[in-house]
C-alpha positions as CSV (number, residue, x, y, z in Angstrom):
1,X,10.0,-25.0,-6.9
2,X,8.6,-21.7,-6.7
3,X,5.6,-20.5,-4.5
4,X,3.4,-17.3,-5.0
5,X,1.7,-16.6,-1.8
6,X,-1.1,-14.0,-0.7
7,X,-1.4,-12.6,2.8
8,X,-3.2,-9.8,4.5
9,X,-1.7,-7.9,7.5
10,X,-2.4,-5.4,10.1
11,X,0.6,-3.1,10.0
12,X,0.1,-1.1,13.0
13,X,2.8,-2.5,15.2
14,X,5.1,-3.6,12.3
15,X,8.1,-1.6,11.0
16,X,6.8,-1.9,7.4
17,X,7.1,-4.9,5.1
18,X,10.9,-4.6,4.5
19,X,13.3,-6.7,6.6
20,X,15.1,-4.8,9.3
21,X,18.2,-5.5,10.9
22,X,16.7,-5.6,14.4
23,X,13.5,-7.6,13.2
24,X,10.0,-6.3,13.7
25,X,9.0,-6.2,10.1
26,X,6.2,-8.1,8.4
27,X,8.9,-9.8,6.0
28,X,11.0,-10.8,9.3
29,X,7.8,-12.4,10.9
30,X,7.1,-14.4,7.7
31,X,10.6,-15.7,7.3
32,X,10.7,-16.8,11.1
33,X,7.5,-18.7,10.6
34,X,8.8,-20.5,7.1
35,X,11.8,-21.5,8.9
36,X,10.2,-23.1,11.5
37,X,8.1,-25.1,9.0
38,X,10.7,-25.8,6.5
39,X,13.3,-26.2,9.2
40,X,15.8,-24.1,7.0
41,X,16.0,-20.4,6.3
42,X,14.2,-19.2,3.0
43,X,14.5,-15.8,1.5
44,X,10.9,-14.3,0.4
45,X,10.5,-11.5,-2.2
46,X,7.4,-9.3,-1.9
47,X,5.6,-7.1,-4.6
48,X,6.7,-3.9,-3.0
49,X,7.3,-2.4,0.5
50,X,4.8,-0.8,2.7
51,X,6.0,1.6,5.3
52,X,5.5,1.5,9.1
53,X,1.9,1.4,10.0
54,X,0.7,0.5,6.4
55,X,-1.8,-2.3,6.1
56,X,-2.5,-5.1,3.2
57,X,-5.4,-6.5,2.2
58,X,-3.5,-8.6,-0.2
59,X,0.3,-8.5,-0.3
60,X,1.9,-10.9,-2.6
61,X,5.4,-12.7,-2.3
62,X,7.1,-15.5,-3.5
63,X,10.2,-17.9,-2.4
64,X,11.5,-21.0,-3.7
65,X,11.8,-24.4,-1.8
66,X,11.0,-28.0,-2.7
67,X,7.8,-28.7,-0.7
68,X,6.3,-32.2,-1.5
69,X,3.1,-32.1,0.4
70,X,1.0,-29.4,-1.8
71,X,-0.3,-26.1,-1.7
72,X,-3.0,-26.6,0.8
73,X,-0.8,-28.3,3.5
74,X,1.6,-25.7,3.2
75,X,-1.3,-23.1,3.8
76,X,-2.5,-25.0,6.9
77,X,0.9,-25.1,8.1
78,X,1.3,-21.2,7.9
79,X,-2.1,-20.4,9.0
80,X,-1.4,-22.3,12.4
81,X,1.9,-20.6,13.0
82,X,1.5,-17.2,11.6
83,X,1.0,-14.3,14.1
84,X,-2.6,-13.1,14.5
85,X,-1.7,-9.6,12.8
86,X,-0.8,-11.7,9.5
87,X,-3.3,-13.9,7.7
88,X,-2.2,-16.2,4.9
89,X,-4.6,-15.9,2.0
90,X,-3.5,-18.7,-0.5
91,X,-0.4,-20.5,-1.7
92,X,0.2,-21.7,-5.3
93,X,2.9,-23.0,-7.3
94,X,4.2,-20.8,-10.3
95,X,6.8,-20.9,-13.0
96,X,10.2,-20.3,-12.2
97,X,10.2,-16.9,-14.1
98,X,7.5,-15.7,-11.9
99,X,8.6,-12.4,-9.4
100,X,6.1,-11.2,-6.9
101,X,7.7,-7.6,-7.8
102,X,8.7,-7.6,-11.5
103,X,6.0,-9.6,-12.7
104,X,3.5,-7.3,-11.4
105,X,1.4,-5.0,-14.0
106,X,0.0,-2.8,-11.5
107,X,-1.1,-2.3,-7.7
108,X,-4.3,-0.8,-6.3
109,X,-4.0,1.0,-3.0
110,X,-6.8,2.6,-0.9
111,X,-6.9,5.2,1.9
112,X,-9.7,5.6,4.4
113,X,-10.9,8.9,5.6
114,X,-13.5,9.4,8.4
115,X,-15.9,12.3,9.2
116,X,-17.6,12.4,12.5
117,X,-17.2,10.6,15.8
118,X,-15.5,7.4,14.8
119,X,-15.6,4.0,16.6
120,X,-12.2,2.9,18.2
121,X,-11.9,0.3,15.0
122,X,-12.7,3.3,12.7
123,X,-10.1,5.5,14.3
124,X,-7.4,2.9,14.2
125,X,-7.7,2.3,10.5
126,X,-8.8,5.8,9.3
127,X,-7.5,9.2,9.2
128,X,-10.2,11.3,11.1
129,X,-11.4,14.6,9.6
130,X,-12.2,17.2,12.1
131,X,-13.9,19.4,9.4
132,X,-16.4,18.3,6.9
133,X,-14.6,18.0,3.4
134,X,-15.9,19.3,0.3
135,X,-16.1,15.9,-1.8
136,X,-17.3,17.5,-4.9
137,X,-14.1,19.5,-5.0
138,X,-12.0,16.6,-4.1
139,X,-13.7,14.3,-6.8
140,X,-12.9,17.1,-9.4
141,X,-9.3,17.4,-8.4
142,X,-8.6,13.7,-8.0
143,X,-9.2,13.4,-11.8
144,X,-6.0,15.4,-12.5
145,X,-4.1,12.5,-11.3
146,X,-5.3,9.9,-14.1
147,X,-3.2,9.2,-16.6
148,X,0.6,9.1,-17.6
149,X,2.1,11.9,-15.6
150,X,5.0,13.1,-13.8
151,X,4.6,12.7,-10.0
152,X,7.5,14.3,-8.9
153,X,5.8,16.9,-6.6
154,X,4.1,13.9,-4.7
155,X,7.4,11.9,-4.0
156,X,9.1,12.0,-0.6
157,X,13.0,11.9,-0.6
158,X,14.6,9.0,1.1
159,X,17.9,9.5,-0.1
160,X,17.5,7.5,-3.2
161,X,17.2,9.3,-6.6
162,X,14.4,8.0,-8.9
163,X,15.2,6.9,-12.6
164,X,11.9,8.4,-13.6
165,X,9.1,10.2,-11.5
166,X,6.6,9.4,-14.1
167,X,4.1,6.9,-13.5
168,X,0.9,5.6,-15.3
169,X,-2.1,6.2,-12.7
170,X,-4.7,4.1,-14.1
171,X,-7.4,4.7,-11.7
172,X,-8.0,7.5,-9.1
173,X,-11.6,7.5,-7.5
174,X,-13.2,8.6,-4.5
175,X,-16.5,7.4,-2.8
176,X,-18.4,8.1,0.5
177,X,-20.8,6.1,2.5
178,X,-22.2,8.2,5.4
179,X,-19.1,9.2,7.4
180,X,-16.6,6.9,5.6
181,X,-14.7,8.4,2.7
182,X,-12.6,5.9,0.4
183,X,-9.8,6.9,-2.0
184,X,-8.5,4.5,-4.4
185,X,-5.5,4.5,-6.6
186,X,-4.2,2.0,-9.2
187,X,-1.0,2.6,-10.9
188,X,1.9,0.6,-12.7
189,X,4.0,1.8,-9.8
190,X,4.3,4.1,-6.8
191,X,7.1,6.1,-5.3
192,X,7.8,6.5,-1.6
193,X,4.7,7.9,0.3
194,X,3.2,9.0,-3.1
195,X,-0.3,7.7,-2.2
196,X,-0.2,9.4,1.2
197,X,1.1,12.5,-0.5
198,X,-1.8,12.3,-3.0
199,X,-4.2,11.9,0.0
200,X,-2.8,14.7,1.7
201,X,-3.1,17.2,-1.1
202,X,-6.7,16.2,-1.9
203,X,-7.7,16.8,1.8
204,X,-6.1,20.3,1.4
205,X,-8.8,20.5,-1.7
206,X,-11.6,19.4,0.4
207,X,-10.6,21.7,3.3
208,X,-10.4,24.7,1.1
209,X,-6.7,25.3,1.4
210,X,-6.0,25.1,-2.1
211,X,-7.9,24.7,-5.2
212,X,-8.1,22.1,-8.3
213,X,-6.0,24.8,-10.2
214,X,-3.3,24.8,-7.6
215,X,-3.1,21.0,-7.9
216,X,-2.6,21.4,-11.6
217,X,0.0,23.7,-11.0
218,X,1.5,21.5,-8.7
219,X,1.7,18.8,-11.1
220,X,3.1,21.1,-13.9
221,X,5.9,22.4,-11.3
222,X,7.2,18.8,-10.3
223,X,8.1,20.6,-7.1
224,X,6.9,19.5,-3.6
225,X,5.1,22.2,-1.6
226,X,3.8,22.5,1.9
227,X,0.4,21.9,0.4
228,X,1.5,18.3,-0.2
229,X,0.9,16.7,3.1
230,X,1.8,13.3,3.8
231,X,-1.5,11.5,5.2
232,X,-0.9,9.3,8.2
233,X,-0.1,5.6,7.6
234,X,-3.0,4.2,9.4
235,X,-5.4,4.7,6.7
236,X,-3.5,3.3,4.0
237,X,-3.9,-0.2,2.7
238,X,-2.4,-2.2,-0.3
239,X,-5.6,-3.6,-1.6
240,X,-4.7,-5.6,-4.6
241,X,-1.6,-6.6,-6.8
242,X,-2.5,-7.4,-10.5
243,X,-0.5,-9.8,-12.8
């Protein structure tokens, strides 16, 4: 029997989602709890990796196990045992051909910026801006990222060559509420540190270091430059996985 599960987590003190040899990842923590519940080890498969320090409002994973007590009983068991940094959201049975990663049609990430004097909570989960950003310039530049484009200039090298650096970015938007700035990106897939690279580039636009035309040239060149800055992990959240 295959189960689809959703969870949120505070990634601050985790070594990312992916299982680590020495432990310390979100996936490690979940597997340990499931082994307690089921009295045997099970393999879980996530919708994708999040890096160390990155959070999730809804990460999706699946696993196979013959559980006779129903989804609510499983959810209660998870909630009673998961560490406080991880919150199970739902559990539901799915068809055997469902895959948390390969069945996904798109993912939505959000990145949080803060201008002004943040509270300790804001500081923990936002990238603090020491200067006032030109939001109009950022809104104009972010529109360049929408569509099916080659994002080679915004991918970080982790020793793995991509089959393609082209992605379809369905949504790229920026909103502001007082000192809080929210950037959101939805695409059919993201490369390593791609969202954080897009954000860092937009902050360089907002601070006047580069222009919208410079961003267009970066996209066209396909080459990473010092102006493609990787934003800190703490402001990034996996918001939603669509199927």
